[in-house]
C-alpha positions as CSV (number, residue, x, y, z in Angstrom):
1,M,8.5,18.6,11.7
2,S,6.2,20.6,14.0
3,E,6.8,20.7,17.7
4,P,3.4,19.2,18.6
5,A,4.2,16.3,16.2
6,A,7.6,15.8,17.8
7,R,6.1,15.5,21.2
8,L,3.6,12.9,20.0
9,Y,6.5,10.8,18.6
10,E,8.2,11.0,22.0
11,R,5.0,9.8,23.7
12,F,4.8,6.9,21.2
13,L,8.4,6.0,21.9
14,E,7.7,5.9,25.6
15,L,5.2,3.1,25.0
16,L,7.8,0.9,23.5
17,T,9.1,-2.0,25.6
18,P,12.0,-4.3,25.0
19,G,10.9,-7.4,23.2
20,P,11.1,-9.5,20.0
21,G,11.6,-7.6,16.8
22,P,9.8,-8.0,13.5
23,A,11.4,-11.3,12.7
24,G,8.8,-13.2,14.8
25,P,5.8,-12.8,17.2
26,P,6.3,-12.5,21.0
27,P,5.9,-15.6,23.0
28,P,2.3,-16.7,23.6
29,R,0.6,-16.5,27.0
30,D,-0.9,-19.9,28.0
31,G,-1.5,-20.8,24.4
32,R,-3.5,-17.7,23.7
33,A,-2.8,-14.9,21.3
34,P,0.5,-13.0,21.9
35,A,0.4,-10.0,24.3
36,R,0.2,-6.5,22.9
37,A,-0.5,-7.7,19.4
38,R,-2.7,-6.5,16.5
39,Y,-4.4,-9.1,14.3
40,G,-4.8,-8.9,10.6
41,E,-5.0,-11.3,7.6
42,R,-3.3,-11.7,4.3
43,L,-4.2,-13.5,1.1
44,D,-1.8,-15.9,-0.6
45,G,-1.5,-16.3,-4.3
46,A,-4.3,-18.8,-4.4
47,G,-6.6,-16.5,-2.5
48,R,-6.4,-18.3,0.8
49,S,-6.5,-16.3,4.0
50,H,-3.7,-16.4,6.6
51,P,-3.5,-14.7,10.1
52,V,-0.9,-12.0,10.6
53,L,0.1,-10.7,14.0
54,I,2.0,-7.4,14.6
55,T,3.3,-6.5,18.0
56,R,2.5,-3.2,19.6
57,D,6.2,-2.1,19.3
58,E,6.3,-2.9,15.6
59,W,3.0,-1.2,15.1
60,I,4.1,2.0,16.8
61,L,7.5,2.1,15.0
62,D,5.8,1.5,11.7
63,Q,3.5,4.4,12.3
64,I,6.3,6.7,13.3
65,D,8.1,6.0,10.0
66,L,4.9,6.6,8.1
67,A,4.2,9.8,9.9
68,R,7.7,11.1,9.2
69,S,7.0,10.4,5.5
70,F,3.7,12.1,5.6
71,D,5.4,15.1,7.3
72,Q,7.2,15.6,3.9
73,L,4.0,15.2,1.8
74,L,1.3,16.8,3.9
75,T,0.8,19.7,6.4
76,A,-1.4,20.2,9.4
77,D,-3.8,22.2,7.2
78,D,-4.5,19.3,4.8
79,V,-7.8,17.5,4.7
80,V,-7.1,13.8,3.8
81,V,-9.6,11.3,2.4
82,V,-8.4,7.8,3.2
83,A,-10.0,5.2,0.9
84,A,-7.8,2.3,2.0
85,P,-8.9,-1.1,3.4
86,Y,-9.6,-1.3,7.1
87,E,-11.2,-4.8,7.6
88,L,-8.5,-7.3,8.7
89,S,-5.9,-5.0,7.3
90,F,-3.3,-2.7,8.8
91,T,-3.4,-0.2,6.0
92,G,-6.3,2.0,6.7
93,A,-5.8,2.2,10.5
94,G,-2.1,2.8,10.2
95,V,-2.5,5.6,7.6
96,D,-5.2,7.3,9.8
97,R,-3.0,7.3,12.8
98,A,0.1,8.6,10.9
99,I,-1.9,11.4,9.4
100,E,-3.3,12.4,12.8
101,L,0.3,12.5,14.2
102,I,1.2,15.3,11.8
103,G,-2.0,17.2,12.8
104,A,-3.9,16.9,9.5
105,S,-7.7,16.2,9.3
106,V,-8.8,12.7,8.3
107,I,-12.0,11.5,6.5
108,S,-12.0,7.7,6.7
109,V,-14.1,6.2,3.9
110,G,-12.7,2.7,3.5
111,T,-13.2,0.6,0.4
112,S,-16.4,-1.3,1.0
113,N,-18.3,1.0,-1.4
114,T,-21.5,0.6,0.7
115,I,-21.7,3.3,3.3
116,C,-19.5,5.5,1.2
117,P,-19.8,4.6,-2.5
118,M,-17.7,6.6,-5.0
119,P,-20.3,9.3,-5.7
120,R,-20.5,10.0,-2.0
121,L,-16.7,10.0,-1.7
122,L,-16.5,12.7,-4.5
123,A,-19.1,14.7,-2.7
124,L,-17.1,14.6,0.5
125,I,-14.0,15.8,-1.4
126,K,-16.0,18.7,-2.8
127,E,-17.9,19.6,0.4
128,Y,-14.8,19.6,2.6
129,E,-12.3,20.7,0.0
130,A,-10.1,17.7,0.6
131,T,-6.5,18.4,-0.4
132,A,-5.2,14.8,-0.4
133,L,-6.4,11.4,-1.4
134,V,-5.0,8.1,-0.2
135,C,-6.2,5.1,-2.2
136,S,-5.1,2.4,-4.7
137,P,-4.1,3.5,-8.2
138,S,-7.2,1.7,-9.6
139,L,-9.5,3.6,-7.3
140,A,-7.8,6.9,-8.0
141,T,-8.3,6.3,-11.8
142,E,-12.0,5.3,-11.4
143,L,-12.7,8.4,-9.2
144,A,-11.1,10.7,-11.7
145,V,-13.3,9.3,-14.5
146,L,-16.5,9.5,-12.4
147,A,-15.7,13.1,-11.4
148,R,-15.3,14.1,-15.0
149,A,-18.5,12.3,-16.0
150,S,-20.3,14.2,-13.2
151,Q,-19.1,17.6,-14.6
152,Q,-16.6,17.9,-11.7
153,P,-13.2,17.9,-13.5
154,P,-10.7,16.3,-11.1
155,D,-7.9,18.4,-12.3
156,H,-9.9,21.4,-11.1
157,A,-10.7,19.9,-7.7
158,S,-9.1,20.8,-4.4
159,V,-7.0,17.6,-4.3
160,R,-3.3,18.4,-4.8
161,S,-1.7,15.2,-3.6
162,V,-2.7,11.6,-4.5
163,I,-0.9,9.0,-2.3
164,C,-1.3,5.5,-3.8
165,V,-1.2,2.3,-1.6
166,G,-2.1,-1.3,-2.0
167,E,-1.0,-2.0,-5.6
168,A,2.3,-2.0,-7.4
169,C,2.3,0.8,-10.0
170,S,4.8,1.9,-12.5
171,R,6.2,5.5,-12.5
172,E,4.7,6.0,-15.9
173,R,1.1,5.1,-14.8
174,L,1.5,7.0,-11.6
175,D,2.3,10.1,-13.6
176,R,-0.9,9.6,-15.6
177,I,-2.9,9.4,-12.4
178,G,-1.4,12.6,-11.1
179,A,-2.1,14.4,-14.4
180,A,-5.7,13.2,-14.3
181,W,-6.1,14.9,-10.9
182,G,-3.9,17.8,-11.6
183,A,-2.0,16.7,-8.5
184,R,1.3,15.3,-7.3
185,A,1.1,11.5,-7.2
186,R,3.3,9.4,-4.8
187,T,3.3,5.8,-3.6
188,L,3.9,4.1,-0.2
189,Y,5.0,0.5,0.1
190,G,4.3,-2.2,2.7
191,T,3.5,-5.8,3.0
192,A,0.7,-7.6,4.8
193,S,2.8,-8.1,7.9
194,T,5.0,-5.0,7.7
195,P,2.7,-2.1,6.7
196,T,5.5,0.5,6.2
197,V,8.6,-1.0,4.4
198,A,9.6,1.9,2.1
199,V,8.5,5.6,1.9
200,P,9.0,8.1,-0.9
201,C,11.6,10.8,-1.1
202,A,11.2,14.2,-2.8
203,Y,11.9,12.6,-6.2
204,G,9.3,9.9,-5.7
205,A,11.7,7.0,-5.2
206,L,10.8,4.5,-2.5
207,H,13.5,4.2,0.2
208,V,13.6,1.2,2.6
209,C,13.2,2.1,6.3
210,D,16.6,0.5,6.9
211,H,17.1,1.9,10.3
212,R,14.4,-0.5,11.3
213,L,14.4,-3.2,8.5
214,R,16.9,-5.1,6.5
215,A,15.7,-5.9,3.0
216,S,17.2,-8.4,0.6
217,V,16.0,-10.4,-2.3
218,R,16.3,-14.0,-3.3
219,D,16.2,-15.4,-6.8
220,V,12.8,-16.9,-7.4
221,R,14.3,-19.8,-9.4
222,S,17.3,-20.8,-7.4
223,G,16.2,-19.5,-4.0
224,R,19.7,-18.0,-3.4
225,T,20.2,-14.5,-2.2
226,A,20.5,-12.1,-5.1
227,P,22.9,-9.1,-5.4
228,D,22.0,-5.5,-5.2
229,G,20.1,-4.3,-8.2
230,A,18.6,-7.8,-8.9
231,R,15.0,-8.7,-9.1
232,G,13.6,-11.3,-6.7
233,E,11.3,-12.1,-3.8
234,L,11.6,-9.6,-0.9
235,L,13.0,-10.9,2.3
236,L,12.7,-8.8,5.5
237,A,14.4,-9.0,8.9
238,P,15.1,-6.6,11.7
239,A,17.9,-4.2,10.9
240,D,20.0,-5.4,13.8
241,T,20.1,-9.1,12.9
242,G,23.0,-11.0,11.3
243,P,24.1,-11.2,7.7
244,P,21.9,-10.7,4.7
245,G,19.3,-13.6,4.4
246,G,19.8,-14.6,8.1
247,G,16.7,-14.5,10.1
248,S,14.7,-13.1,7.2
249,R,11.1,-13.9,6.4
250,A,9.8,-14.3,2.9
251,T,7.0,-11.9,1.8
252,G,5.8,-13.4,-1.4
253,E,6.4,-9.9,-3.0
254,L,8.5,-9.3,-6.1
255,V,10.8,-6.3,-6.0
256,E,14.0,-4.8,-7.2
257,L,16.4,-3.4,-4.7
258,G,18.9,-0.7,-5.7
259,P,22.2,-0.3,-4.0
260,A,22.3,1.8,-0.7
261,D,24.9,4.2,-2.0
262,G,23.2,7.6,-2.3
263,R,22.8,7.3,-6.1
264,C,19.2,8.5,-5.8
265,A,18.7,12.1,-6.8
266,C,17.7,13.0,-3.3
267,G,21.1,12.0,-2.0
268,A,19.8,9.5,0.6
269,K,21.9,6.4,1.2
270,S,19.1,4.1,2.1
271,T,18.2,1.3,-0.3
272,V,15.7,2.2,-3.1
273,L,12.9,-0.4,-3.6
274,T,10.8,-0.9,-6.7
275,P,7.6,-2.8,-6.1
276,L,6.6,-5.3,-8.8
277,G,3.6,-7.1,-7.3
278,R,3.3,-10.7,-6.1
279,V,5.8,-13.4,-7.0
280,S,2.8,-15.6,-7.9
281,E,1.5,-13.1,-10.4
282,A,4.8,-12.9,-12.4
283,V,5.6,-14.8,-15.6
284,A,8.8,-16.8,-15.9
285,T,11.0,-15.9,-18.9
286,R,14.5,-16.8,-19.9
287,S,15.8,-13.6,-18.4
288,G,13.8,-13.8,-15.2
289,P,10.3,-13.0,-13.9
290,V,8.2,-10.4,-15.7
291,C,5.3,-8.7,-14.0
292,A,2.4,-6.4,-14.8
293,V,4.5,-3.4,-13.8
294,D,6.9,-4.2,-16.6
295,V,3.9,-4.3,-19.0
296,E,2.7,-0.9,-17.7
297,R,6.0,0.7,-18.4
298,V,5.7,-0.3,-22.1
299,V,2.0,0.4,-22.4
300,F,2.1,3.9,-21.0
301,D,4.7,5.1,-23.5
302,R,1.6,5.7,-25.6
303,A,0.5,9.2,-25.0
304,D,-3.2,8.7,-25.8
305,L,-3.9,6.0,-23.1
306,A,-5.9,6.8,-20.0
307,P,-4.5,5.7,-16.7
308,H,-6.8,2.6,-16.6
309,F,-4.9,-0.7,-16.7
310,A,-5.9,-4.3,-16.1
311,C,-3.5,-7.2,-16.5
312,A,-4.4,-10.8,-15.9
313,V,-1.6,-13.4,-15.7
314,R,-1.9,-16.7,-17.6
315,E,0.5,-19.4,-18.6
316,G,3.4,-17.8,-20.5
317,G,1.9,-14.3,-20.7
318,F,-0.7,-11.7,-19.9
319,D,-4.1,-10.5,-21.0
320,V,-4.0,-6.7,-20.9
321,T,-6.9,-4.2,-21.1
322,C,-6.2,-0.5,-21.7
323,A,-8.5,2.5,-22.2
324,V,-8.6,5.6,-24.4
325,T,-10.8,8.6,-24.4
326,D,-11.2,8.4,-28.2
327,G,-13.6,5.8,-29.3
328,V,-12.1,5.7,-32.8
329,T,-8.7,4.6,-31.4
330,A,-10.5,1.9,-29.4
331,R,-11.7,0.4,-32.6
332,D,-8.3,0.7,-34.3
333,G,-6.9,-2.8,-34.5
334,A,-3.5,-1.5,-35.6
335,A,-3.1,0.3,-32.3
336,Q,-3.7,-3.0,-30.4
337,R,-1.4,-5.0,-32.7
338,S,1.4,-2.4,-32.3
339,L,1.2,-2.6,-28.5
340,E,1.3,-6.4,-28.6
341,K,4.3,-6.3,-30.8
342,R,6.2,-3.9,-28.5
343,I,5.4,-5.9,-25.3
344,R,6.5,-9.2,-26.9
345,A,9.7,-7.7,-28.2
346,E,10.7,-5.8,-25.0
347,L,9.6,-8.4,-22.4
348,D,9.8,-11.7,-24.2
349,V,6.3,-12.8,-23.1
350,D,3.1,-13.6,-24.9
351,V,0.4,-11.0,-24.6
352,E,-3.1,-10.2,-25.8
353,V,-4.1,-6.6,-25.7
354,R,-7.6,-5.1,-25.7
355,I,-8.2,-1.4,-26.0
356,V,-11.6,0.0,-25.0
357,A,-13.2,3.4,-24.6
358,V,-13.1,4.8,-21.1
359,H,-16.9,4.8,-20.8
360,D,-16.9,1.1,-21.5
361,W,-14.2,0.3,-18.9
362,N,-16.3,-1.2,-16.1
363,T,-18.1,-3.4,-18.6
364,A,-14.9,-4.6,-20.2
365,V,-13.1,-5.6,-17.0
366,S,-16.1,-7.0,-15.0
């Protein structure tokens, strides 16, 4: 970590004041919004909006963890395009500040697709020779296709790091996205109320910031706390509070937590977290909840598939759309039936698969 960055962290830490931790908001002042708070909103499984407050102390500590992670992924010489949500979200603002802390340059483009639509975003990458892109896996995929269609092959671009946020993504699909850009692809993980929960190590595994947070999971059927290595709803609490499950808040996020025993190839002893999407978007099976990330793992065993992926949940299964660059394969019913058979056999869910050509993707999923 550079000396200027270290001094900035110290300045941030000087701003912190004793107060409530991330288990709950600070006390209100005369019924008004809590002091030193940042306001955001989250959507539940039904699409309803709910307010989220994060205290100043939480916000600063969150950014310090994120900046320390970026310090392993970026340098002060990087030019980073941030195509992450800003409106009523903590993601874009938090990422911007963390990148600034390590001294890199930031181009904030957001996700509204109005002031900075995708062609303009690609033009900015080219004009300023951006070296890193922060966005969702879906947007990274769409940009790569648009760049290739515009005679700007993304794997020949200046981008050498793609950092994915906002969507659960399998390692298999992430590798396809990285290959499309000729870049290293990594993910970050946070929730609507805790923007930085887990950060990647050198091997790409996501490690919980357990010096600050205590993560556990509860079984989505029984509601009981699940053991290490189990799949369930993520519960978060401050690291310095009570036994597992005590004082925790539910996140609505489905994850797997590995044991905190240093078994990751990087040697770190912090818990490894695997994001699996929202609990509400999983399908219940005899062996537990199955999610779109599970489907991705099976789907992307096929070498000829592009990194596009859409998966809609329905009663008892999923409707999946994949893409190929070869129009002949897209019309091959045998390829579709083969994928359906494998998904049903491996995941014990019903599934319908559609394979389309890459140039028909936007029409197929609109």
